[in-house]
Structures are given as C-alpha cells and as structure tokens.
All heavy atoms as TSV, in Angstrom:
chain	resi	resn	atom	element	x	y	z
A	1	MET	N	N	0.858	-1.153	-0.003
A	1	MET	CA	C	-0.001	-0.002	-0.003
A	1	MET	C	C	0.884	1.240	0.006
A	1	MET	O	O	1.756	1.409	0.847
A	1	MET	CB	C	-0.891	-0.055	1.268
A	1	MET	CG	C	-1.930	1.040	1.295
A	1	MET	SD	S	-3.027	0.983	2.740
A	1	MET	CE	C	-4.069	-0.376	2.356
A	2	ASP	N	N	0.696	2.112	-0.968
A	2	ASP	CA	C	1.526	3.346	-1.037
A	2	ASP	C	C	0.893	4.417	-0.132
A	2	ASP	O	O	-0.186	4.271	0.413
A	2	ASP	CB	C	1.732	3.816	-2.475
A	2	ASP	CG	C	0.529	4.456	-3.113
A	2	ASP	OD1	O	-0.474	4.737	-2.431
A	2	ASP	OD2	O	0.602	4.709	-4.345
A	3	LEU	N	N	1.608	5.502	0.008
A	3	LEU	CA	C	1.188	6.599	0.943
A	3	LEU	C	C	-0.151	7.192	0.527
A	3	LEU	O	O	-0.938	7.581	1.390
A	3	LEU	CB	C	2.297	7.631	1.041
A	3	LEU	CG	C	2.249	8.555	2.200
A	3	LEU	CD1	C	2.218	7.755	3.504
A	3	LEU	CD2	C	3.458	9.441	2.232
A	4	ASN	N	N	-0.423	7.303	-0.761
A	4	ASN	CA	C	-1.711	7.852	-1.219
A	4	ASN	C	C	-2.828	6.930	-0.754
A	4	ASN	O	O	-3.883	7.404	-0.316
A	4	ASN	CB	C	-1.773	7.977	-2.717
A	4	ASN	CG	C	-0.998	9.182	-3.245
A	4	ASN	OD1	O	-0.831	10.144	-2.537
A	4	ASN	ND2	N	-0.531	9.108	-4.476
A	5	GLU	N	N	-2.624	5.597	-0.831
A	5	GLU	CA	C	-3.650	4.670	-0.411
A	5	GLU	C	C	-3.820	4.666	1.106
A	5	GLU	O	O	-4.939	4.522	1.634
A	5	GLU	CB	C	-3.301	3.253	-0.896
A	5	GLU	CG	C	-3.391	3.093	-2.415
A	5	GLU	CD	C	-2.792	1.809	-2.909
A	5	GLU	OE1	O	-2.076	1.116	-2.158
A	5	GLU	OE2	O	-3.115	1.469	-4.072
A	6	VAL	N	N	-2.707	4.806	1.831
A	6	VAL	CA	C	-2.790	4.914	3.306
A	6	VAL	C	C	-3.617	6.159	3.683
A	6	VAL	O	O	-4.538	6.088	4.503
A	6	VAL	CB	C	-1.344	5.029	3.891
A	6	VAL	CG1	C	-1.462	5.374	5.406
A	6	VAL	CG2	C	-0.627	3.703	3.720
A	7	MET	N	N	-3.326	7.284	3.054
A	7	MET	CA	C	-4.071	8.512	3.376
A	7	MET	C	C	-5.516	8.378	2.982
A	7	MET	O	O	-6.425	8.803	3.731
A	7	MET	CB	C	-3.464	9.721	2.686
A	7	MET	CG	C	-4.195	10.992	3.076
A	7	MET	SD	S	-3.396	12.480	2.553
A	7	MET	CE	C	-4.606	13.667	3.025
A	8	ALA	N	N	-5.752	7.759	1.844
A	8	ALA	CA	C	-7.151	7.586	1.392
A	8	ALA	C	C	-7.960	6.792	2.418
A	8	ALA	O	O	-9.085	7.184	2.797
A	8	ALA	CB	C	-7.179	6.880	0.028
A	9	ALA	N	N	-7.391	5.645	2.870
A	9	ALA	CA	C	-8.095	4.806	3.803
A	9	ALA	C	C	-8.276	5.546	5.140
A	9	ALA	O	O	-9.374	5.457	5.739
A	9	ALA	CB	C	-7.298	3.511	4.040
A	10	ASN	N	N	-7.284	6.217	5.624
A	10	ASN	CA	C	-7.396	6.919	6.898
A	10	ASN	C	C	-8.364	8.071	6.813
A	10	ASN	O	O	-9.196	8.293	7.720
A	10	ASN	CB	C	-6.014	7.475	7.365
A	10	ASN	CG	C	-5.107	6.370	7.814
A	10	ASN	OD1	O	-5.533	5.323	8.223
A	10	ASN	ND2	N	-3.806	6.632	7.760
A	11	LEU	N	N	-8.327	8.798	5.730
A	11	LEU	CA	C	-9.248	9.930	5.530
A	11	LEU	C	C	-10.693	9.445	5.530
A	11	LEU	O	O	-11.551	9.986	6.244
A	11	LEU	CB	C	-8.927	10.658	4.220
A	11	LEU	CG	C	-9.902	11.780	3.777
A	11	LEU	CD1	C	-10.111	12.811	4.889
A	11	LEU	CD2	C	-9.391	12.422	2.522
A	12	ARG	N	N	-10.951	8.388	4.787
A	12	ARG	CA	C	-12.303	7.844	4.697
A	12	ARG	C	C	-12.758	7.355	6.085
A	12	ARG	O	O	-13.880	7.642	6.509
A	12	ARG	CB	C	-12.316	6.712	3.675
A	12	ARG	CG	C	-13.618	6.443	3.012
A	12	ARG	CD	C	-13.563	5.448	1.889
A	12	ARG	NE	N	-12.459	4.560	1.852
A	12	ARG	CZ	C	-11.374	4.699	1.054
A	12	ARG	NH1	N	-11.288	5.685	0.207
A	12	ARG	NH2	N	-10.416	3.803	1.075
A	13	ARG	N	N	-11.883	6.598	6.774
A	13	ARG	CA	C	-12.220	6.062	8.106
A	13	ARG	C	C	-12.542	7.165	9.125
A	13	ARG	O	O	-13.545	7.142	9.806
A	13	ARG	CB	C	-11.102	5.201	8.614
A	13	ARG	CG	C	-11.285	4.620	9.999
A	13	ARG	CD	C	-10.103	3.762	10.444
A	13	ARG	NE	N	-8.780	4.368	10.237
A	13	ARG	CZ	C	-8.285	5.339	11.034
A	13	ARG	NH1	N	-8.936	5.760	12.058
A	13	ARG	NH2	N	-7.049	5.835	10.791
A	14	ILE	N	N	-11.678	8.196	9.164
A	14	ILE	CA	C	-11.852	9.296	10.081
A	14	ILE	C	C	-13.084	10.133	9.747
A	14	ILE	O	O	-13.899	10.468	10.629
A	14	ILE	CB	C	-10.579	10.157	10.169
A	14	ILE	CG1	C	-9.428	9.355	10.760
A	14	ILE	CG2	C	-10.862	11.399	10.987
A	14	ILE	CD1	C	-8.056	9.977	10.545
A	15	ARG	N	N	-13.260	10.377	8.470
A	15	ARG	CA	C	-14.431	11.182	8.019
A	15	ARG	C	C	-15.701	10.468	8.375
A	15	ARG	O	O	-16.659	11.071	8.929
A	15	ARG	CB	C	-14.369	11.459	6.527
A	15	ARG	CG	C	-15.510	12.342	6.028
A	15	ARG	CD	C	-15.397	12.644	4.544
A	15	ARG	NE	N	-15.402	11.503	3.718
A	15	ARG	CZ	C	-16.474	10.736	3.393
A	15	ARG	NH1	N	-17.656	11.052	3.912
A	15	ARG	NH2	N	-16.392	9.707	2.586
A	16	HIS	N	N	-15.777	9.161	8.119
A	16	HIS	CA	C	-16.966	8.402	8.433
A	16	HIS	C	C	-17.175	8.365	9.943
A	16	HIS	O	O	-18.333	8.455	10.448
A	16	HIS	CB	C	-16.880	6.975	7.933
A	16	HIS	CG	C	-17.081	6.854	6.455
A	16	HIS	ND1	N	-16.709	5.749	5.722
A	16	HIS	CD2	C	-17.619	7.717	5.545
A	16	HIS	CE1	C	-17.024	5.966	4.451
A	16	HIS	NE2	N	-17.546	7.151	4.309
A	17	GLY	N	N	-16.100	8.202	10.730
A	17	GLY	CA	C	-16.190	8.178	12.189
A	17	GLY	C	C	-16.734	9.490	12.744
A	17	GLY	O	O	-17.407	9.485	13.796
A	18	LYS	N	N	-16.491	10.582	12.050
A	18	LYS	CA	C	-17.030	11.869	12.499
A	18	LYS	C	C	-18.354	12.183	11.829
A	18	LYS	O	O	-18.892	13.282	11.956
A	18	LYS	CB	C	-16.006	12.977	12.202
A	18	LYS	CG	C	-14.731	12.788	13.053
A	18	LYS	CD	C	-13.762	13.937	12.882
A	18	LYS	CE	C	-12.531	13.713	13.740
A	18	LYS	NZ	N	-12.754	14.041	15.140
A	19	LYS	N	N	-18.859	11.195	11.072
A	19	LYS	CA	C	-20.172	11.336	10.404
A	19	LYS	C	C	-20.251	12.566	9.514
A	19	LYS	O	O	-21.242	13.288	9.484
A	19	LYS	CB	C	-21.318	11.310	11.403
A	19	LYS	CG	C	-21.341	10.019	12.204
A	19	LYS	CD	C	-22.605	9.895	13.011
A	19	LYS	CE	C	-22.656	8.705	13.933
A	19	LYS	NZ	N	-22.072	7.457	13.522
A	20	LEU	N	N	-19.173	12.787	8.721
A	20	LEU	CA	C	-19.160	13.904	7.794
A	20	LEU	C	C	-19.266	13.363	6.365
A	20	LEU	O	O	-18.677	12.324	6.026
A	20	LEU	CB	C	-17.800	14.628	7.903
A	20	LEU	CG	C	-17.536	15.425	9.157
A	20	LEU	CD1	C	-16.107	15.933	9.129
A	20	LEU	CD2	C	-18.504	16.592	9.262
A	21	THR	N	N	-19.956	14.072	5.520
A	21	THR	CA	C	-19.976	13.754	4.114
A	21	THR	C	C	-18.760	14.404	3.439
A	21	THR	O	O	-18.122	15.269	4.040
A	21	THR	CB	C	-21.245	14.299	3.424
A	21	THR	OG1	O	-21.210	15.719	3.480
A	21	THR	CG2	C	-22.511	13.766	4.057
A	22	GLN	N	N	-18.474	13.983	2.252
A	22	GLN	CA	C	-17.378	14.619	1.496
A	22	GLN	C	C	-17.686	16.083	1.286
A	22	GLN	O	O	-16.781	16.920	1.394
A	22	GLN	CB	C	-17.170	13.908	0.138
A	22	GLN	CG	C	-16.512	12.551	0.257
A	22	GLN	CD	C	-16.305	11.893	-1.107
A	22	GLN	OE1	O	-16.789	12.379	-2.113
A	22	GLN	NE2	N	-15.583	10.821	-1.082
A	23	GLU	N	N	-18.927	16.427	1.072
A	23	GLU	CA	C	-19.325	17.786	0.871
A	23	GLU	C	C	-19.127	18.624	2.097
A	23	GLU	O	O	-18.647	19.789	2.046
A	23	GLU	CB	C	-20.808	17.852	0.422
A	23	GLU	CG	C	-21.040	17.348	-0.962
A	23	GLU	CD	C	-21.131	15.823	-1.035
A	23	GLU	OE1	O	-21.213	15.133	0.022
A	23	GLU	OE2	O	-21.081	15.294	-2.149
A	24	GLU	N	N	-19.481	18.048	3.292
A	24	GLU	CA	C	-19.249	18.785	4.534
A	24	GLU	C	C	-17.758	19.006	4.797
A	24	GLU	O	O	-17.343	20.114	5.225
A	24	GLU	CB	C	-19.877	18.043	5.724
A	24	GLU	CG	C	-21.390	18.046	5.681
A	24	GLU	CD	C	-22.006	17.084	6.672
A	24	GLU	OE1	O	-21.440	15.991	6.886
A	24	GLU	OE2	O	-23.128	17.393	7.145
A	25	LEU	N	N	-16.939	17.994	4.548
A	25	LEU	CA	C	-15.483	18.133	4.742
A	25	LEU	C	C	-14.945	19.155	3.740
A	25	LEU	O	O	-14.100	19.995	4.089
A	25	LEU	CB	C	-14.782	16.799	4.575
A	25	LEU	CG	C	-13.286	16.816	4.780
A	25	LEU	CD1	C	-12.896	17.374	6.132
A	25	LEU	CD2	C	-12.676	15.439	4.546
A	26	ALA	N	N	-15.425	19.108	2.516
A	26	ALA	CA	C	-14.982	20.057	1.503
A	26	ALA	C	C	-15.281	21.481	1.979
A	26	ALA	O	O	-14.476	22.390	1.852
A	26	ALA	CB	C	-15.674	19.764	0.182
A	27	HIS	N	N	-16.465	21.712	2.505
A	27	HIS	CA	C	-16.839	23.038	2.985
A	27	HIS	C	C	-15.916	23.505	4.092
A	27	HIS	O	O	-15.470	24.634	4.113
A	27	HIS	CB	C	-18.307	23.038	3.471
A	27	HIS	CG	C	-18.767	24.372	3.999
A	27	HIS	ND1	N	-19.015	25.407	3.186
A	27	HIS	CD2	C	-18.983	24.752	5.275
A	27	HIS	CE1	C	-19.372	26.437	3.953
A	27	HIS	NE2	N	-19.404	26.082	5.192
A	28	ARG	N	N	-15.590	22.597	5.034
A	28	ARG	CA	C	-14.720	22.933	6.153
A	28	ARG	C	C	-13.292	23.240	5.698
A	28	ARG	O	O	-12.592	24.044	6.352
A	28	ARG	CB	C	-14.656	21.795	7.155
A	28	ARG	CG	C	-15.930	21.593	7.922
A	28	ARG	CD	C	-15.774	20.476	8.947
A	28	ARG	NE	N	-16.983	20.254	9.682
A	28	ARG	CZ	C	-17.052	19.546	10.798
A	28	ARG	NH1	N	-15.948	19.036	11.324
A	28	ARG	NH2	N	-18.198	19.408	11.413
A	29	THR	N	N	-12.850	22.640	4.624
A	29	THR	CA	C	-11.480	22.786	4.146
A	29	THR	C	C	-11.310	23.871	3.115
A	29	THR	O	O	-10.209	24.350	2.857
A	29	THR	CB	C	-10.927	21.480	3.545
A	29	THR	OG1	O	-11.724	21.130	2.435
A	29	THR	CG2	C	-10.854	20.365	4.546
A	30	GLY	N	N	-12.421	24.239	2.442
A	30	GLY	CA	C	-12.334	25.168	1.323
A	30	GLY	C	C	-11.954	24.521	0.050
A	30	GLY	O	O	-11.701	25.173	-0.981
A	31	LEU	N	N	-11.926	23.183	0.034
A	31	LEU	CA	C	-11.656	22.404	-1.184
A	31	LEU	C	C	-12.975	21.991	-1.820
A	31	LEU	O	O	-14.030	22.076	-1.194
A	31	LEU	CB	C	-10.823	21.158	-0.804
A	31	LEU	CG	C	-9.508	21.404	-0.102
A	31	LEU	CD1	C	-8.936	20.097	0.435
A	31	LEU	CD2	C	-8.522	22.081	-1.057
A	32	SER	N	N	-12.916	21.429	-2.997
A	32	SER	CA	C	-14.108	20.923	-3.635
A	32	SER	C	C	-14.369	19.495	-3.189
A	32	SER	O	O	-13.435	18.757	-2.821
A	32	SER	CB	C	-14.006	20.978	-5.156
A	32	SER	OG	O	-13.090	20.023	-5.602
A	33	ALA	N	N	-15.624	19.105	-3.197
A	33	ALA	CA	C	-15.967	17.720	-2.877
A	33	ALA	C	C	-15.303	16.765	-3.889
A	33	ALA	O	O	-14.889	15.660	-3.522
A	33	ALA	CB	C	-17.469	17.525	-2.904
A	34	ARG	N	N	-15.158	17.213	-5.102
A	34	ARG	CA	C	-14.493	16.397	-6.123
A	34	ARG	C	C	-13.029	16.134	-5.734
A	34	ARG	O	O	-12.520	15.060	-5.911
A	34	ARG	CB	C	-14.593	17.141	-7.466
A	34	ARG	CG	C	-14.032	16.392	-8.595
A	34	ARG	CD	C	-14.221	17.179	-9.900
A	34	ARG	NE	N	-14.485	16.204	-10.922
A	34	ARG	CZ	C	-15.448	16.278	-11.796
A	34	ARG	NH1	N	-16.262	17.292	-11.820
A	34	ARG	NH2	N	-15.599	15.348	-12.704
A	35	HIS	N	N	-12.386	17.172	-5.187
A	35	HIS	CA	C	-10.975	17.052	-4.778
A	35	HIS	C	C	-10.876	16.059	-3.596
A	35	HIS	O	O	-10.011	15.174	-3.566
A	35	HIS	CB	C	-10.457	18.419	-4.350
A	35	HIS	CG	C	-8.969	18.489	-4.216
A	35	HIS	ND1	N	-8.277	19.690	-4.335
A	35	HIS	CD2	C	-8.044	17.596	-3.937
A	35	HIS	CE1	C	-6.989	19.460	-4.133
A	35	HIS	NE2	N	-6.813	18.180	-3.860
A	36	ILE	N	N	-11.781	16.216	-2.610
A	36	ILE	CA	C	-11.779	15.298	-1.456
A	36	ILE	C	C	-12.009	13.873	-1.957
A	36	ILE	O	O	-11.307	12.937	-1.526
A	36	ILE	CB	C	-12.906	15.692	-0.443
A	36	ILE	CG1	C	-12.640	17.095	0.131
A	36	ILE	CG2	C	-13.051	14.631	0.634
A	36	ILE	CD1	C	-11.455	17.215	1.042
A	37	GLY	N	N	-12.916	13.666	-2.862
A	37	GLY	CA	C	-13.243	12.329	-3.368
A	37	GLY	C	C	-12.032	11.740	-4.091
A	37	GLY	O	O	-11.752	10.553	-3.930
A	38	ALA	N	N	-11.329	12.535	-4.849
A	38	ALA	CA	C	-10.137	12.041	-5.596
A	38	ALA	C	C	-9.062	11.603	-4.628
A	38	ALA	O	O	-8.385	10.612	-4.831
A	38	ALA	CB	C	-9.623	13.096	-6.542
A	39	ILE	N	N	-8.889	12.354	-3.548
A	39	ILE	CA	C	-7.918	11.968	-2.537
A	39	ILE	C	C	-8.355	10.678	-1.840
A	39	ILE	O	O	-7.526	9.776	-1.629
A	39	ILE	CB	C	-7.680	13.091	-1.488
A	39	ILE	CG1	C	-7.055	14.315	-2.159
A	39	ILE	CG2	C	-6.841	12.640	-0.314
A	39	ILE	CD1	C	-7.054	15.565	-1.350
A	40	GLU	N	N	-9.650	10.566	-1.522
A	40	GLU	CA	C	-10.139	9.314	-0.870
A	40	GLU	C	C	-10.058	8.114	-1.765
A	40	GLU	O	O	-10.030	6.995	-1.272
A	40	GLU	CB	C	-11.598	9.540	-0.421
A	40	GLU	CG	C	-11.746	10.307	0.826
A	40	GLU	CD	C	-13.109	10.198	1.469
A	40	GLU	OE1	O	-13.964	9.421	0.953
A	40	GLU	OE2	O	-13.306	10.869	2.505
A	41	ARG	N	N	-10.028	8.301	-3.043
A	41	ARG	CA	C	-9.878	7.146	-3.968
A	41	ARG	C	C	-8.418	6.926	-4.372
A	41	ARG	O	O	-8.153	6.083	-5.185
A	41	ARG	CB	C	-10.727	7.397	-5.237
A	41	ARG	CG	C	-12.232	7.382	-5.015
A	41	ARG	CD	C	-13.034	7.444	-6.250
A	41	ARG	NE	N	-12.751	8.665	-7.036
A	41	ARG	CZ	C	-13.308	9.862	-6.866
A	41	ARG	NH1	N	-14.200	10.005	-5.876
A	41	ARG	NH2	N	-13.033	10.868	-7.595
A	42	ALA	N	N	-7.529	7.731	-3.791
A	42	ALA	CA	C	-6.102	7.673	-4.056
A	42	ALA	C	C	-5.817	7.947	-5.530
A	42	ALA	O	O	-4.819	7.480	-6.078
A	42	ALA	CB	C	-5.488	6.332	-3.639
A	43	GLU	N	N	-6.657	8.727	-6.134
A	43	GLU	CA	C	-6.439	9.148	-7.547
A	43	GLU	C	C	-5.591	10.393	-7.600
A	43	GLU	O	O	-5.047	10.735	-8.672
A	43	GLU	CB	C	-7.772	9.393	-8.217
A	43	GLU	CG	C	-8.606	8.188	-8.392
A	43	GLU	CD	C	-10.017	8.498	-8.953
A	43	GLU	OE1	O	-10.387	9.671	-9.055
A	43	GLU	OE2	O	-10.730	7.545	-9.199
A	44	MET	N	N	-5.507	11.130	-6.492
A	44	MET	CA	C	-4.800	12.380	-6.442
A	44	MET	C	C	-3.979	12.426	-5.146
A	44	MET	O	O	-4.468	11.994	-4.122
A	44	MET	CB	C	-5.777	13.520	-6.492
A	44	MET	CG	C	-5.198	14.913	-6.371
A	44	MET	SD	S	-6.477	16.177	-6.363
A	44	MET	CE	C	-7.022	16.074	-8.088
A	45	SER	N	N	-2.782	12.948	-5.216
A	45	SER	CA	C	-1.964	13.158	-4.044
A	45	SER	C	C	-2.348	14.472	-3.387
A	45	SER	O	O	-2.613	15.463	-4.096
A	45	SER	CB	C	-0.481	13.207	-4.408
A	45	SER	OG	O	-0.061	12.041	-4.999
A	46	ALA	N	N	-2.336	14.490	-2.089
A	46	ALA	CA	C	-2.611	15.738	-1.356
A	46	ALA	C	C	-1.287	16.459	-1.137
A	46	ALA	O	O	-0.273	15.849	-0.770
A	46	ALA	CB	C	-3.222	15.453	-0.001
A	47	THR	N	N	-1.261	17.763	-1.417
A	47	THR	CA	C	-0.085	18.574	-1.095
A	47	THR	C	C	0.020	18.692	0.420
A	47	THR	O	O	-0.937	18.382	1.141
A	47	THR	CB	C	-0.175	19.974	-1.727
A	47	THR	OG1	O	-1.275	20.655	-1.125
A	47	THR	CG2	C	-0.338	19.926	-3.249
A	48	LEU	N	N	1.143	19.195	0.892
A	48	LEU	CA	C	1.282	19.404	2.338
A	48	LEU	C	C	0.252	20.422	2.819
A	48	LEU	O	O	-0.297	20.282	3.927
A	48	LEU	CB	C	2.684	19.829	2.682
A	48	LEU	CG	C	3.751	18.776	2.540
A	48	LEU	CD1	C	5.160	19.389	2.794
A	48	LEU	CD2	C	3.504	17.633	3.507
A	49	THR	N	N	-0.065	21.400	2.042
A	49	THR	CA	C	-1.031	22.415	2.386
A	49	THR	C	C	-2.396	21.764	2.554
A	49	THR	O	O	-3.121	22.028	3.517
A	49	THR	CB	C	-1.089	23.562	1.315
A	49	THR	OG1	O	0.220	24.152	1.281
A	49	THR	CG2	C	-2.143	24.604	1.692
A	50	VAL	N	N	-2.766	20.955	1.601
A	50	VAL	CA	C	-4.074	20.260	1.633
A	50	VAL	C	C	-4.100	19.285	2.831
A	50	VAL	O	O	-5.134	19.186	3.498
A	50	VAL	CB	C	-4.385	19.575	0.283
A	50	VAL	CG1	C	-5.563	18.631	0.417
A	50	VAL	CG2	C	-4.624	20.609	-0.778
A	51	LEU	N	N	-3.035	18.570	3.058
A	51	LEU	CA	C	-2.952	17.678	4.191
A	51	LEU	C	C	-3.251	18.446	5.488
A	51	LEU	O	O	-4.011	18.010	6.345
A	51	LEU	CB	C	-1.557	17.009	4.288
A	51	LEU	CG	C	-1.294	16.149	5.504
A	51	LEU	CD1	C	-2.199	14.936	5.530
A	51	LEU	CD2	C	0.190	15.710	5.484
A	52	GLY	N	N	-2.644	19.630	5.582
A	52	GLY	CA	C	-2.924	20.473	6.756
A	52	GLY	C	C	-4.361	20.914	6.851
A	52	GLY	O	O	-4.900	20.915	7.962
A	53	GLN	N	N	-4.910	21.324	5.743
A	53	GLN	CA	C	-6.322	21.760	5.777
A	53	GLN	C	C	-7.244	20.637	6.168
A	53	GLN	O	O	-8.168	20.839	6.993
A	53	GLN	CB	C	-6.742	22.246	4.350
A	53	GLN	CG	C	-6.089	23.552	3.941
A	53	GLN	CD	C	-6.359	23.862	2.478
A	53	GLN	OE1	O	-5.862	23.147	1.596
A	53	GLN	NE2	N	-7.142	24.892	2.206
A	54	ILE	N	N	-7.003	19.462	5.652
A	54	ILE	CA	C	-7.884	18.292	5.957
A	54	ILE	C	C	-7.691	17.926	7.441
A	54	ILE	O	O	-8.683	17.691	8.112
A	54	ILE	CB	C	-7.575	17.118	5.007
A	54	ILE	CG1	C	-8.036	17.483	3.610
A	54	ILE	CG2	C	-8.249	15.845	5.495
A	54	ILE	CD1	C	-7.611	16.473	2.551
A	55	SER	N	N	-6.449	17.831	7.900
A	55	SER	CA	C	-6.237	17.423	9.278
A	55	SER	C	C	-6.868	18.429	10.258
A	55	SER	O	O	-7.482	18.042	11.231
A	55	SER	CB	C	-4.733	17.223	9.581
A	55	SER	OG	O	-4.051	18.411	9.495
A	56	GLU	N	N	-6.749	19.695	9.937
A	56	GLU	CA	C	-7.363	20.720	10.774
A	56	GLU	C	C	-8.880	20.596	10.814
A	56	GLU	O	O	-9.497	20.667	11.862
A	56	GLU	CB	C	-6.956	22.116	10.328
A	56	GLU	CG	C	-7.395	23.226	11.258
A	56	GLU	CD	C	-6.853	24.578	10.864
A	56	GLU	OE1	O	-5.693	24.676	10.445
A	56	GLU	OE2	O	-7.630	25.569	10.975
A	57	ALA	N	N	-9.461	20.375	9.669
A	57	ALA	CA	C	-10.905	20.250	9.567
A	57	ALA	C	C	-11.427	19.019	10.310
A	57	ALA	O	O	-12.537	19.016	10.849
A	57	ALA	CB	C	-11.355	20.194	8.100
A	58	LEU	N	N	-10.594	17.975	10.329
A	58	LEU	CA	C	-10.992	16.740	11.010
A	58	LEU	C	C	-10.591	16.736	12.503
A	58	LEU	O	O	-10.994	15.887	13.241
A	58	LEU	CB	C	-10.372	15.520	10.323
A	58	LEU	CG	C	-10.886	15.193	8.919
A	58	LEU	CD1	C	-10.062	14.078	8.315
A	58	LEU	CD2	C	-12.376	14.834	8.992
A	59	GLY	N	N	-9.766	17.700	12.865
A	59	GLY	CA	C	-9.309	17.788	14.294
A	59	GLY	C	C	-8.324	16.701	14.668
A	59	GLY	O	O	-8.322	16.192	15.776
A	60	VAL	N	N	-7.474	16.319	13.681
A	60	VAL	CA	C	-6.450	15.309	13.966
A	60	VAL	C	C	-5.090	15.869	13.533
A	60	VAL	O	O	-4.981	16.795	12.711
A	60	VAL	CB	C	-6.703	13.978	13.236
A	60	VAL	CG1	C	-8.010	13.355	13.677
A	60	VAL	CG2	C	-6.707	14.154	11.685
A	61	GLU	N	N	-4.016	15.300	14.054
A	61	GLU	CA	C	-2.677	15.669	13.588
A	61	GLU	C	C	-2.457	15.138	12.174
A	61	GLU	O	O	-2.956	14.065	11.838
A	61	GLU	CB	C	-1.625	15.068	14.542
A	61	GLU	CG	C	-1.617	15.677	15.901
A	61	GLU	CD	C	-1.219	17.157	15.869
A	61	GLU	OE1	O	-0.264	17.503	15.101
A	61	GLU	OE2	O	-1.823	17.941	16.591
A	62	PRO	N	N	-1.736	15.868	11.337
A	62	PRO	CA	C	-1.458	15.390	9.982
A	62	PRO	C	C	-0.876	14.001	9.919
A	62	PRO	O	O	-1.209	13.206	9.005
A	62	PRO	CB	C	-0.493	16.441	9.408
A	62	PRO	CG	C	-0.773	17.643	10.211
A	62	PRO	CD	C	-1.149	17.159	11.595
A	63	ALA	N	N	-0.027	13.659	10.862
A	63	ALA	CA	C	0.615	12.319	10.866
A	63	ALA	C	C	-0.443	11.182	10.947
A	63	ALA	O	O	-0.189	10.107	10.419
A	63	ALA	CB	C	1.576	12.196	12.001
A	64	VAL	N	N	-1.555	11.442	11.566
A	64	VAL	CA	C	-2.620	10.438	11.670
A	64	VAL	C	C	-3.103	10.032	10.290
A	64	VAL	O	O	-3.396	8.880	10.048
A	64	VAL	CB	C	-3.776	10.960	12.547
A	64	VAL	CG1	C	-4.961	10.018	12.530
A	64	VAL	CG2	C	-3.284	11.176	13.976
A	65	LEU	N	N	-3.155	10.981	9.380
A	65	LEU	CA	C	-3.677	10.695	8.065
A	65	LEU	C	C	-2.657	9.916	7.201
A	65	LEU	O	O	-3.085	9.237	6.240
A	65	LEU	CB	C	-3.998	12.020	7.325
A	65	LEU	CG	C	-5.218	12.766	7.880
A	65	LEU	CD1	C	-5.310	14.134	7.254
A	65	LEU	CD2	C	-6.456	11.994	7.637
A	66	VAL	N	N	-1.403	9.941	7.492
A	66	VAL	CA	C	-0.430	9.305	6.653
A	66	VAL	C	C	0.289	8.128	7.310
A	66	VAL	O	O	1.274	7.600	6.802
A	66	VAL	CB	C	0.632	10.288	6.073
A	66	VAL	CG1	C	-0.044	11.307	5.140
A	66	VAL	CG2	C	1.347	11.005	7.197
A	67	THR	N	N	-0.220	7.703	8.500
A	67	THR	CA	C	0.393	6.612	9.222
A	67	THR	C	C	-0.419	5.345	8.965
A	67	THR	O	O	-1.624	5.318	9.155
A	67	THR	CB	C	0.416	6.882	10.737
A	67	THR	OG1	O	1.198	8.067	10.960
A	67	THR	CG2	C	1.046	5.720	11.511
A	68	LYS	N	N	0.308	4.334	8.539
A	68	LYS	CA	C	-0.364	3.038	8.239
A	68	LYS	C	C	-0.765	2.379	9.535
A	68	LYS	O	O	0.060	2.260	10.484
A	68	LYS	CB	C	0.566	2.119	7.467
A	68	LYS	CG	C	-0.047	0.836	6.996
A	68	LYS	CD	C	0.894	0.036	6.162
A	68	LYS	CE	C	0.238	-1.233	5.726
A	68	LYS	NZ	N	1.136	-2.039	4.925
A	69	SER	N	N	-2.064	2.020	9.634
A	69	SER	CA	C	-2.533	1.336	10.841
A	69	SER	C	C	-2.377	-0.156	10.693
A	69	SER	O	O	-2.414	-0.660	9.570
A	69	SER	CB	C	-3.981	1.716	11.154
A	69	SER	OG	O	-4.798	1.473	10.043
A	70	ASN	N	N	-2.240	-0.850	11.777
A	70	ASN	CA	C	-2.044	-2.294	11.745
A	70	ASN	C	C	-3.324	-3.063	11.652
A	70	ASN	O	O	-4.335	-2.974	11.861
A	70	ASN	CB	C	-1.280	-2.764	12.994
A	70	ASN	CG	C	0.131	-2.173	13.009
A	70	ASN	OD1	O	0.712	-2.022	11.941
A	70	ASN	ND2	N	0.619	-1.885	14.169
C-alpha cells in the first residue's frame, strides 16, 4: 500500500467516524468535494497544504492521516 492509499483509507475512516460527508468536509477545508473524493480514492496526491487543511478540519494531527494502521 503506497502513501496515497494509506491517506485515502485513513481519511475515509476518520471522516466516516465523524459522520461527515465529503461535501461537509470540503466546505470545512475550502476544497471541492471532487478534490476530497479524488484523494479518498487515491487518484490524487494531497499537497502538504491540503494535508494540513484536511487534518485541521478533522481535528487530527497530519501524521494520523499518513500513518499506516495495523
């Protein structure tokens, strides 16, 4: 699993755990829902800036999004 896939899985898991839609997360980050969806499907890499925006919107440290869970 590459880092994009790790982030995609973590992002989806955390977003679902917080009961947020992609649209709600997009609104909180200032990104488009299409952009959030592409990151969640590992079709697009998130820049460090975007990683920060997403982690802040979810209330988690950026490392949580890119750390492979066991």
